N, C-alpha and C positions, 0 to 999 in steps of 0.2 A: 480665127474660127473657133468656136467653143464646142467641146464635145461633152455630151450628157450621157450618163450611164444609168441603167436600171437592169433588173433581173426579172424573169417571169414570176418567181415566187415573192417578189418585192423585198428580198433580202437587201437589195440596194433599190431604193425608191428614187425615181427620176431626179437626178441631181448633176451638178457640174463635176466632171472628172478632174482629178488633180494630175499634175505632171507625173508624179510617181505611179499613179494608177495606170496612166496611158503607157508609160514605159513598161510596166509589168504586163499589161495586156498585149503589147507588141511582142514581148518574149513568149507569151503563151501562144500567140498566133504563129510565131516562127516555128514552134515545136508541134503544136496540134493542128494548125491550119485554121484559116478564117471560118470555114463551115462548122468546125467543131467548137468554136469559141464564141462566135457572134450569132445570136438567134435572129436578130433583125437589125437593119440599118435604115434610118429614115433621115431625110434632110430636115433641118429646122429653119423655117423662114419667118421673117417679120411680116407685118400687115401688108407691106407693099410687095411682098413676094421675094425680097432679097434674101439670099442664102446667108444665114447667120451661124450655122454650125450643123452638127449632126447628133442624132440620138442613137446610141448603140444599146441594144438589149443583149446582154452577155449571159452565158450559162451560169447557173449557180456554182458549178465547179470552178469556173474561171474567177467568179467573185470571191469564193472561199480562198483560192490561191492568193489572190491579190490582198485580201484582208490579212491573211496569215503572214505574208511577206512583209507587209507594212508594220504589223505588230513586232516581227522579228527585228526589223530595221530600227524601230523605236527602242527596243530593249538594248540593242547594240549601242545606240547613241547615248544611253543613260550612263 
């Protein structure tokens, strides 16, 4: 199942989430809770109605944390 992410401000415009992003989002949810991290959750279905994934609209704060964490991981890897 594919997970797509976006934010209300379009800081993240609807796109496929990476494994790293989903791991970090899971950590945010563990600390802040689902209600404070995810604005909206919608199923993504194909033309025949089969569930193909989900679209998560996350808060801008969660998106900023994820982006900063990924930047830091990239710096460490260099």
